[in-house]
Backbone bond lengths (Angstrom), bond angles and torsions (degrees), N, CA, C in turn:
res aa  C-N    CA-C-N  psi(-1)  N-CA   C-N-CA  omega(-1)  CA-C   N-CA-C  phi
1 M - - - 1.455 - - 1.528 109.35 -
2 T 1.337 116.89 136.51 1.444 120.31 -178.37 1.527 110.51 -90.46
3 E 1.309 114.46 154.94 1.456 121.42 178.55 1.527 109.43 -73.78
4 P 1.328 118.69 139.52 1.465 119.43 178.53 1.528 110.14 -64.59
5 S 1.326 116.71 149.46 1.462 119.81 -176.83 1.524 112.19 -72.92
6 I 1.326 117.83 -22.58 1.465 122.57 178.93 1.524 108.84 -131.41
7 D 1.331 115.96 130.34 1.456 120.91 173.37 1.524 106.97 -77.18
8 L 1.315 116.19 107.08 1.467 120.81 -173.44 1.517 112.72 -63.08
9 A 1.325 118.14 -33.61 1.468 119.92 178.86 1.532 110.08 -62.41
10 T 1.316 117.42 -44.06 1.460 121.42 178.41 1.517 110.58 -64.36
11 F 1.327 116.52 -44.54 1.462 120.81 -179.20 1.527 111.19 -63.72
12 R 1.307 116.89 -45.16 1.476 120.81 -179.77 1.528 111.23 -65.13
13 E 1.323 116.27 -38.06 1.469 120.00 177.87 1.529 110.04 -63.10
14 L 1.319 116.99 -40.59 1.452 120.92 176.69 1.515 110.68 -62.13
15 Q 1.330 116.83 -42.95 1.469 120.45 178.07 1.517 111.30 -62.79
16 E 1.317 117.37 -41.25 1.464 121.09 -179.62 1.529 110.51 -66.30
17 T 1.300 116.79 -36.37 1.466 121.38 -177.80 1.523 111.58 -77.25
18 A 1.316 116.98 -47.83 1.454 121.25 -172.53 1.525 114.01 -100.08
19 G 1.320 117.16 -18.09 1.467 121.10 -177.43 1.517 110.74 96.52
20 P 1.329 115.90 139.09 1.476 120.51 -175.98 1.532 114.09 -59.31
21 E 1.335 117.57 -37.59 1.465 119.92 -178.13 1.527 110.72 -67.00
22 F 1.335 115.65 -43.86 1.457 118.98 179.33 1.521 111.09 -66.18
23 V 1.315 116.86 -39.73 1.462 120.43 178.70 1.525 109.88 -63.13
24 A 1.327 117.15 -39.39 1.471 120.20 177.49 1.520 110.60 -61.08
25 E 1.336 117.32 -38.93 1.466 120.51 176.31 1.534 110.77 -64.94
26 L 1.332 116.05 -43.16 1.468 120.29 178.28 1.518 111.10 -61.60
27 V 1.328 116.11 -42.60 1.460 120.67 178.78 1.522 110.23 -61.94
28 D 1.335 116.44 -45.46 1.469 119.33 179.72 1.530 111.05 -59.20
29 T 1.324 116.74 -40.88 1.467 120.82 177.42 1.529 110.25 -63.55
30 F 1.327 116.04 -44.75 1.465 120.56 177.86 1.525 110.72 -59.44
31 L 1.318 117.40 -42.47 1.461 121.22 -178.97 1.528 111.96 -67.16
32 E 1.323 116.82 -24.68 1.462 120.61 175.32 1.533 110.88 -81.40
33 E 1.333 116.55 -39.40 1.457 120.67 -172.92 1.532 114.19 -86.01
34 A 1.308 117.74 -32.47 1.463 120.22 -176.25 1.538 112.55 -60.08
35 P 1.337 119.58 -42.60 1.473 117.41 177.32 1.535 112.38 -61.26
36 L 1.330 117.01 -31.01 1.463 120.29 176.24 1.523 110.52 -67.89
37 M 1.332 116.51 -38.84 1.468 120.69 177.19 1.525 110.44 -65.30
38 L 1.334 116.30 -40.90 1.466 119.99 178.09 1.529 110.70 -62.90
39 A 1.327 115.39 -41.76 1.470 119.50 177.87 1.523 110.63 -66.55
40 E 1.332 117.07 -37.41 1.457 120.61 177.89 1.526 111.16 -63.57
41 L 1.330 117.00 -39.08 1.460 120.23 175.89 1.521 110.93 -58.74
42 R 1.316 116.91 -46.77 1.462 120.33 -179.44 1.528 111.61 -66.21
43 A 1.323 116.04 -40.25 1.470 119.58 179.31 1.530 110.54 -65.52
44 A 1.327 116.49 -41.89 1.460 119.84 178.31 1.520 110.67 -63.79
45 R 1.323 116.76 -39.03 1.465 121.00 177.53 1.519 110.25 -62.96
46 A 1.323 115.99 -41.71 1.470 120.31 -176.32 1.523 112.43 -62.85
47 V 1.342 116.43 -31.56 1.471 119.49 -178.78 1.530 111.74 -108.46
48 S 1.334 116.37 10.74 1.472 122.81 178.87 1.523 112.97 56.08
49 N 1.335 115.99 41.99 1.465 121.56 177.82 1.533 108.38 -94.50
50 A 1.323 115.49 92.04 1.468 121.20 -174.89 1.529 112.40 -63.48
51 D 1.327 117.69 -38.13 1.466 120.06 -179.39 1.526 111.48 -64.68
52 A 1.316 116.78 -46.96 1.469 120.45 178.95 1.524 110.56 -64.55
53 F 1.313 116.66 -36.43 1.460 121.77 179.03 1.537 109.91 -62.18
54 R 1.321 116.32 -48.57 1.465 120.59 -179.41 1.528 111.85 -65.50
55 R 1.322 117.02 -41.07 1.480 120.56 179.75 1.521 110.87 -62.44
56 A 1.306 117.63 -45.21 1.463 121.10 179.99 1.527 110.60 -64.84
57 A 1.327 116.55 -42.53 1.466 120.10 178.17 1.521 110.57 -63.52
58 H 1.332 117.31 -40.48 1.463 121.65 179.09 1.528 111.06 -63.55
59 S 1.310 117.32 -44.93 1.468 120.93 179.73 1.515 111.16 -63.06
60 L 1.317 116.82 -44.00 1.454 120.48 179.07 1.525 110.49 -63.59
61 K 1.329 117.04 -41.75 1.464 121.83 178.13 1.529 110.84 -59.32
62 S 1.308 116.24 -50.78 1.459 120.98 -176.51 1.524 111.59 -63.06
63 N 1.310 116.55 -45.76 1.464 120.09 -179.56 1.532 111.04 -65.52
64 S 1.299 117.02 -37.83 1.467 121.22 179.82 1.526 110.91 -64.70
65 Q 1.317 116.21 -41.57 1.469 120.70 179.61 1.523 111.09 -60.59
66 T 1.313 117.53 -36.39 1.455 121.97 -178.51 1.524 111.29 -55.37
67 F 1.322 117.13 -39.28 1.466 121.81 -174.77 1.522 113.41 -96.79
68 G 1.321 117.29 0.76 1.455 119.81 -177.94 1.508 113.41 82.27
69 A 1.339 117.14 18.92 1.458 121.13 176.00 1.533 107.57 -82.49
70 T 1.317 114.75 69.50 1.446 122.52 -169.69 1.534 112.72 -62.49
71 A 1.308 117.30 -46.96 1.470 120.02 -178.72 1.526 110.56 -62.64
72 L 1.311 116.49 -40.71 1.466 120.98 177.97 1.525 109.99 -64.45
73 A 1.322 116.74 -42.88 1.466 121.03 178.70 1.529 111.56 -62.23
74 V 1.311 116.16 -39.40 1.478 119.96 -179.78 1.535 110.03 -65.41
75 L 1.317 116.66 -44.63 1.470 119.07 179.55 1.521 110.74 -63.48
76 A 1.334 116.97 -41.95 1.467 120.67 179.26 1.540 110.04 -66.07
77 R 1.334 117.24 -39.83 1.462 120.78 177.48 1.525 111.10 -61.53
78 D 1.317 115.58 -42.77 1.466 119.60 179.09 1.523 110.88 -60.09
79 L 1.324 116.91 -41.22 1.468 120.35 177.71 1.524 110.60 -67.72
80 E 1.326 116.31 -40.92 1.468 119.82 178.95 1.528 110.71 -59.96
81 L 1.305 116.32 -46.78 1.464 120.62 -176.75 1.520 112.71 -71.41
82 A 1.325 116.68 -37.04 1.461 120.63 -177.55 1.527 111.95 -77.88
83 G 1.326 116.07 -29.46 1.462 118.36 -174.66 1.510 109.64 68.85
84 L 1.285 115.73 -159.15 1.472 120.32 179.92 1.515 108.94 -75.41
85 A 1.308 115.91 130.92 1.467 121.37 176.94 1.521 108.90 -79.39
86 A 1.302 114.58 157.38 1.473 119.71 177.16 1.529 110.50 -65.43
87 A 1.323 116.21 -32.28 1.455 120.28 -178.66 1.530 110.59 -102.60
88 A 1.307 115.86 119.05 1.466 120.43 -179.23 1.527 111.36 -58.25
89 A 1.307 117.53 -35.04 1.464 120.72 -179.84 1.530 111.50 -61.26
90 Q 1.329 116.16 -36.01 1.469 120.31 178.05 1.524 109.47 -64.80
91 D 1.321 118.34 -45.50 1.461 121.67 177.40 1.521 111.03 -63.63
92 D 1.329 115.98 -42.13 1.461 119.30 -179.16 1.525 111.04 -61.04
93 A 1.325 116.85 -42.33 1.467 120.62 179.20 1.529 110.37 -64.81
94 A 1.334 116.86 -40.93 1.464 120.39 178.79 1.526 110.53 -66.39
95 L 1.322 117.61 -39.35 1.460 120.75 178.66 1.524 111.20 -68.86
96 D 1.315 117.62 -36.76 1.462 120.73 175.83 1.537 110.39 -63.19
97 A 1.321 116.89 -42.36 1.475 120.86 177.26 1.523 110.34 -63.65
98 L 1.325 116.92 -38.84 1.449 121.32 178.16 1.532 110.84 -63.86
99 D 1.333 116.83 -43.10 1.478 121.05 177.37 1.527 111.10 -58.90
100 T 1.315 115.99 -45.44 1.475 120.83 -179.37 1.527 110.59 -63.22
101 C 1.301 115.92 -45.41 1.462 120.99 -179.60 1.523 110.26 -64.48
102 Y 1.334 117.41 -40.62 1.462 120.19 177.02 1.523 110.99 -61.40
103 A 1.313 117.65 -44.21 1.470 120.86 -179.42 1.520 110.84 -59.07
104 Q 1.318 117.04 -41.00 1.463 120.77 178.11 1.534 111.15 -66.19
105 A 1.321 116.65 -45.88 1.459 120.86 179.90 1.531 110.53 -64.03
106 A 1.327 117.35 -42.18 1.454 121.14 -179.87 1.521 111.48 -62.07
107 A 1.315 116.92 -42.49 1.472 120.07 178.38 1.509 111.25 -62.84
108 T 1.321 116.51 -41.99 1.465 120.17 179.45 1.516 111.25 -66.87
109 L 1.328 117.40 -43.61 1.469 120.77 178.66 1.527 111.27 -62.18
110 K 1.312 117.61 -41.93 1.468 120.44 177.06 1.519 110.67 -59.95
111 A 1.324 116.48 -44.75 1.454 120.24 -179.82 1.537 111.27 -64.86
112 L 1.311 117.09 -40.39 1.464 120.58 179.62 1.523 113.13 -65.50
113 C 1.327 115.96 -34.94 1.473 119.99 -176.46 1.517 113.71 -92.09
114 H 1.302 116.13 -33.17 1.460 119.10 -169.98 1.535 113.50 -124.44
115 G 1.316 115.34 7.37 1.459 119.15 176.90 1.442 115.87 75.58
C-alpha cells in the first residue's frame, strides 16, 4: 500500500486554523511556485550550484510540510541534506521522483480545495 500524498489530519488542521478559503489561496500559490522550485533544483544541478540547490530543496520541503505533503517534504529534505551528489544520474533520479511526488500531491491538493 502506498502512502497518501497528503496527510489529511495536517491539511484539515490547517483549514481549521486558517480557514478553508485562505488555505485554498495558499495552495494555489504553492501550486504556482512549486514548479519553479523544481525547475530551480534542476537548473542548480546543471551548473553545480550547491547553495541554490539546497535553498530550493529547503523551500520546497518547508512549503510541502505546511500542507501535509509529507512524502514530498521527505524527498525534498533528503535532497537538501545530501546536497549535490557526485553522480548526476543519482540527482536526476531523485529529481524525477520528486517531480512524480509533486504531481500526486498537487492533484490531491487541487481536489481538496476545489473539488
